[in-house]
C-alpha positions in Angstrom: -27.0 24.7 16.0 -27.4 21.0 16.6 -30.8 19.4 16.7 -30.5 18.6 20.4 -33.9 16.8 20.7 -32.8 14.5 17.9 -29.4 13.9 19.5 -31.0 13.3 22.9 -33.3 10.6 21.4 -30.4 9.0 19.5 -28.2 9.0 22.6 -30.8 7.0 24.6 -31.6 4.7 21.7 -27.9 3.9 21.5 -27.7 3.4 25.3 -30.7 1.1 25.3 -29.4 -0.9 22.3 -26.0 -1.4 23.9 -27.6 -2.6 27.2 -29.6 -5.2 25.3 -26.6 -6.5 23.4 -24.6 -6.6 26.6 -27.3 -8.6 28.4 -27.5 -11.0 25.5 -23.7 -11.5 25.7 -23.7 -12.0 29.5 -26.6 -14.5 29.4 -25.1 -16.4 26.5 -21.7 -16.9 28.2 -23.5 -18.0 31.4 -25.5 -20.6 29.5 -22.4 -21.9 27.6 -20.6 -22.4 30.9 -17.3 -20.9 30.2 -14.4 -21.3 32.6 -14.4 -18.6 35.4 -11.6 -16.5 34.0 -13.0 -16.4 30.5 -16.5 -15.8 31.9 -15.3 -12.8 33.9 -13.4 -11.3 30.9 -16.3 -11.6 28.5 -18.7 -10.1 31.1 -16.5 -7.2 31.7 -16.1 -6.7 28.0 -19.9 -6.5 27.7 -20.0 -3.9 30.5 -17.1 -1.9 28.9 -18.9 -2.1 25.5 -21.9 -0.2 26.9 -19.7 2.5 28.5 -17.3 3.0 25.6 -19.9 3.0 22.8 -22.1 5.6 24.6 -19.0 7.6 25.4 -17.8 7.5 21.8 -21.0 9.1 20.6 -20.4 12.1 23.0 -16.7 12.2 22.1 -17.5 12.4 18.4 -20.0 15.2 19.0 -17.3 17.1 20.8 -14.8 16.5 18.0 -17.3 17.3 15.3 -18.2 20.6 16.9 -14.6 21.5 17.4 -14.6 21.3 21.2 -11.1 19.7 21.1 -10.1 20.8 24.6 -13.0 18.8 26.2 -12.3 15.9 23.9 -8.7 15.8 24.9 -9.4 16.1 28.6 -11.8 13.1 28.6 -9.4 11.0 26.4 -6.4 11.7 28.7 -8.4 11.3 31.9 -9.2 7.7 30.9 -5.6 6.7 30.7 -4.4 8.8 33.6 -7.0 7.4 36.0 -6.2 3.9 35.0 -2.4 4.4 35.4 -2.9 6.0 38.9 -5.1 3.1 40.1 -2.6 0.5 38.7 0.3 2.3 40.4 -1.7 2.3 43.6 -2.3 -1.5 43.3 1.3 -2.2 42.5 2.6 -0.1 45.4 0.5 -2.1 47.9 1.4 -5.4 46.3 -1.9 -6.1 44.6 -1.4 -8.5 41.6 -5.0 -9.7 41.0 -5.7 -9.1 37.3 -9.5 -8.9 37.9 -9.0 -5.8 40.0 -6.9 -4.3 37.2 -9.7 -5.0 34.7 -12.3 -3.4 37.0 -10.0 -0.4 37.4 -9.9 0.1 33.6 -13.7 -0.1 33.4 -14.0 2.3 36.4 -11.7 4.8 34.7 -13.8 4.6 31.5 -17.1 5.1 33.5 -15.7 8.2 35.2 -14.8 9.6 31.7 -18.4 8.8 30.5 -19.8 10.9 33.4 -17.5 13.8 32.4 -18.5 13.5 28.7 -22.2 13.5 29.8 -21.5 16.7 31.8 -19.8 18.4 28.8 -22.8 17.4 26.6 -25.4 18.0 29.3 -27.7 20.0 27.0 -28.0 16.9 24.8 -28.0 14.2 27.5 -30.2 15.8 30.2 -33.6 16.8 28.7 -37.2 16.1 29.6 -38.4 12.6 28.9 -41.2 14.1 26.9 -38.7 15.3 24.3 -37.7 11.7 23.5 -39.0 10.2 20.3 -38.1 7.1 18.2 -36.1 8.6 15.4 -35.9 5.4 13.3 -35.0 7.1 10.0 -32.1 8.9 11.5 -30.9 5.6 13.1 -31.1 3.9 9.7 -29.1 6.7 8.1 -26.5 6.6 10.8 -26.1 2.8 10.5 -25.9 3.1 6.8 -22.9 5.4 7.0 -21.4 4.0 10.2 -21.4 0.3 9.2 -19.2 1.1 6.2 -16.8 3.0 8.5 -16.9 0.2 11.1 -16.1 -2.6 8.6 -13.5 -0.3 7.1 -11.8 0.1 10.5 -12.0 -3.6 11.2 -10.5 -4.5 7.8 -7.8 -1.8 8.5 -6.9 -3.4 11.8 -6.9 -6.9 10.3 -4.4 -6.0 7.6 -1.7 -5.9 10.2 -3.5 -8.3 12.5 -3.7 -11.2 10.0 0.1 -11.1 9.5 0.6 -11.1 13.3 -1.8 -14.1 13.7 0.3 -15.9 11.0 3.5 -15.1 12.9 2.0 -16.2 16.2 0.8 -19.4 14.6 4.0 -20.4 12.9 6.7 -19.2 15.4 7.0 -19.3 19.2 5.8 -16.7 21.7 9.2 -15.2 22.1 9.4 -14.4 18.4 5.9 -13.0 18.4 6.8 -10.8 21.4 9.9 -9.4 19.6 7.8 -8.5 16.5 5.2 -7.0 18.8 7.8 -4.8 20.5 8.9 -3.5 17.1 5.3 -2.7 16.0 4.6 -1.0 19.4 7.6 1.3 18.9 6.5 2.2 15.4 2.9 2.7 16.5 4.1 5.1 19.3 4.9 7.6 16.6 1.4 7.3 15.4 0.0 8.7 18.7 1.3 12.1 17.9 0.1 12.0 14.3 -3.4 10.9 15.3 -3.5 13.7 17.8 -3.1 16.3 15.0 -5.8 14.4 13.0 -8.4 15.2 15.7 -8.6 18.9 14.6 -8.4 18.2 10.9 -11.9 16.7 10.3 -14.0 19.6 11.9 -11.7 22.0 10.1 -12.3 20.4 6.7 -16.0 20.0 7.2 -16.2 23.8 7.5 -14.2 24.4 4.4 -15.6 25.1 0.9 -15.3 22.1 -1.3 -13.5 24.1 -4.0 -10.6 24.8 -1.6 -10.2 21.2 -0.4 -7.7 20.2 -3.2 -5.5 23.3 -2.5 -5.5 22.6 1.2 -4.7 18.9 0.5 -1.6 19.7 -1.5 -0.4 22.2 1.2 -1.0 19.8 4.0 0.5 16.8 2.1 3.8 18.6 1.3 4.1 19.8 4.9 3.2 16.4 6.4 5.6 14.4 4.2 8.6 16.7 4.9 7.9 16.3 8.6 7.3 12.5 8.5 10.3 11.8 6.3 12.4 13.9 8.7 11.0 12.0 11.7 12.5 8.8 10.2 15.9 10.1 11.5 14.6 9.3 15.0 14.9 5.6 14.2 18.6 5.7 14.8 18.7 7.2 18.4 15.6 5.1 19.3 17.3 1.9 18.2 20.5 2.7 20.2 18.4 3.5 23.3 16.4 0.3 23.0 19.5 -1.7 22.5 20.9 -0.3 25.8 17.6 -0.7 27.7 16.6 -4.1 26.3 19.8 -5.9 25.2 17.9 -9.3 25.0 15.8 -7.8 22.3 18.7 -6.5 20.2 18.2 -9.0 17.3 14.5 -8.1 17.0 15.3 -4.4 16.7 16.6 -5.2 13.2 12.9 -5.5 12.2 12.4 -1.9 13.1 14.2 -1.0 9.8 11.5 -2.9 8.0 8.5 -1.5 10.0 9.5 2.1 11.0 8.5 3.6 7.6 5.0 2.5 8.4 4.8 5.9 10.2 5.0 7.6 6.8 2.1 5.7 5.2 0.0 5.2 8.2 0.5 8.8 9.1 -0.6 10.0 5.7 -3.5 7.6 5.6 -4.8 8.6 9.1 -4.2 12.3 9.0 -4.9 13.1 5.4 -6.5 10.4 3.2 -9.1 9.0 5.6 -10.0 12.5 6.8 -10.5 13.7 3.2 -12.5 10.6 2.2 -14.8 11.1 5.2 -15.1 14.8 4.5 -16.1 13.9 0.9 -18.5 11.2 2.1 -16.5 8.4 0.4 -17.1 5.8 3.1 -17.7 3.1 0.5 -14.3 3.8 -1.1 -12.6 3.5 2.3 -14.2 0.2 2.8 -13.3 -1.1 -0.7 -9.6 -0.1 -0.3 -9.3 -1.8 3.1 -11.1 -5.0 2.0 -8.8 -5.3 -1.1 -5.7 -4.8 1.1 -7.1 -7.3 3.6 -7.5 -9.8 0.8 -3.8 -9.3 -0.2 -2.9 -9.7 3.5 -4.5 -13.1 3.7 -2.6 -14.2 0.5 0.8 -12.8 1.6 0.4 -14.3 5.1 -0.3 -17.7 3.7 2.7 -17.5 1.4 5.2 -16.1 4.0 4.1 -17.9 7.1 2.8 -21.3 5.9 4.3 -22.0 2.5 7.9 -20.7 2.8 8.0 -19.9 6.6 10.2 -16.8 6.2 9.9 -14.4 9.2 11.7 -11.6 7.5 9.4 -11.7 4.5 6.3 -12.0 6.8 7.4 -8.8 8.6 8.2 -7.0 5.3 4.8 -8.0 4.0 3.2 -5.7 6.7 5.1 -2.7 5.2 4.2 -3.7 1.6 0.5 -4.0 2.5 0.4 -0.6 4.2 2.2 1.0 1.2 -0.3 -0.6 -1.2 -3.3 0.5 0.8 -2.1 4.1 1.2 -1.1 4.5 -2.5 -4.4 2.9 -3.7 -6.5 5.2 -1.6 -4.5 8.3 -2.5 -4.7 7.6 -6.2 -8.5 7.3 -5.9 -8.7 10.5 -3.9 -6.5 12.4 -6.3 -8.8 11.5 -9.2 -11.8 12.9 -7.2 -10.0 16.2 -6.5 -8.4 16.3 -9.9 -4.8 16.7 -8.6 -1.5 14.9 -9.5 0.5 13.2 -6.8 2.3 10.6 -8.9 5.8 12.2 -8.7 5.5 12.6 -4.9 4.4 9.0 -4.5 7.5 7.8 -6.4 9.8 10.0 -4.4 8.3 8.7 -1.1 8.7 5.0 -2.3 12.4 5.7 -3.2 13.0 7.3 0.3 11.4 4.3 2.0 13.5 1.8 0.0 16.7 3.7 0.8 15.7 3.7 4.5 14.9 0.0 4.6 18.0 -1.1 2.7 20.3 1.1 4.7 18.8 -0.1 8.0 19.0 -3.7 7.0 22.3 -4.1 5.2 24.5 -1.2 6.4 25.9 -0.4 9.8 23.9 2.3 11.7 26.6 5.0 11.4 26.7 4.7 7.6 22.9 4.2 7.3 22.2 7.5 9.1 24.6 9.3 6.7 23.0 7.7 3.6 19.4 8.5 4.7 20.4 12.1 5.8 21.9 12.7 2.3 18.8 11.2 0.7 16.6 13.5 2.8 18.5 16.6 1.8 18.2 15.6 -1.8 14.5 15.1 -1.4 14.2 18.6 0.2 16.2 20.1 -2.8 13.9 18.4 -5.4 10.8 19.6 -3.5 12.2 23.1 -2.6 9.7 25.1 -4.7 6.8 23.1 -3.3 8.1 23.6 0.2 8.4 27.4 -0.2 4.9 27.4 -1.7 3.6 25.3 1.3 5.2 27.7 3.8 3.5 30.7 2.2 0.2 28.9 2.0 0.3 27.9 5.7 1.0 31.5 6.6 -2.1 32.6 4.6 -4.2 29.8 6.2 -3.1 30.9 9.7 -4.0 34.5 9.0 -7.4 33.4 7.7 
């Protein structure tokens, strides 16, 4: 049902625009006479930009039309190809970073070819079908630029604090903080994978049913995410055995692990709903406000008082603030009440952080497990209702 002539025209307009930008970047860095390593990296970034941005258009078409299998194959292929090439290099003793960068770009190019094949009825048409669809381009940019700046602001919320830590403390300290963030972000991979199917599902749903589905999905998600927090304890033990020199940095996991709750809810539910309801402007506003607070907190914690613990804790505070602000706005649009649930989740987060920071691991896991059981008891009616609703949704 897609207007394939329009998509064909938009695809090649995007392709041409990316080539122009890439050429401008490559010519600029050559004129400015960067050192060879930087010159190579920027040039390869420009090439990668063309491949990735054109590929993303096709991937989003696959996602939006619910062709999740093809979307997943292309996404996985990118990383699998890269890993195989890197293993091949390492096996034969190749340590040249430039070849590794080229391998990454090559893997992405192969994925683009597969994406073009899956979307061949859009990509491969007669040249005569092409036309300059300027109005569509302006409409797409108008929506897309809000989402782009929203995503950039979202990344910078955590990024600003990391820059502050890197600037104030040494590389070793920054590496230890980065390890903790990487472990926490690993949990997000699984959550984001579920999110891929949510958007096309919600776009096909009647708007009157969205609030009912939101409450069902929210209750289910929070039970799972709060339960997943129990994984912190075995993960911490395994990392202490595997990386004993990083033992002191694993304490920070107690501060940052709950980001899975708020980032998971933000990514899987709130952002998906805001996009479904065409509230791109609200997403941008929430992220920009949180970014403003990030700049203030980073200045206070890393420059004025130079407290690493508070700097790391500020990441968690910012993510909680952003998630709650966005959800309150969304709940007003859908005319639902989530205040009690927000308070319960904050209490669970505080118990987890205090237990992980001040109490020995054995006692901390007992305290959190008891708190989780109490949470399930308080939410028992909602959970039973959610189970019944999910059964009905699956039947439908």
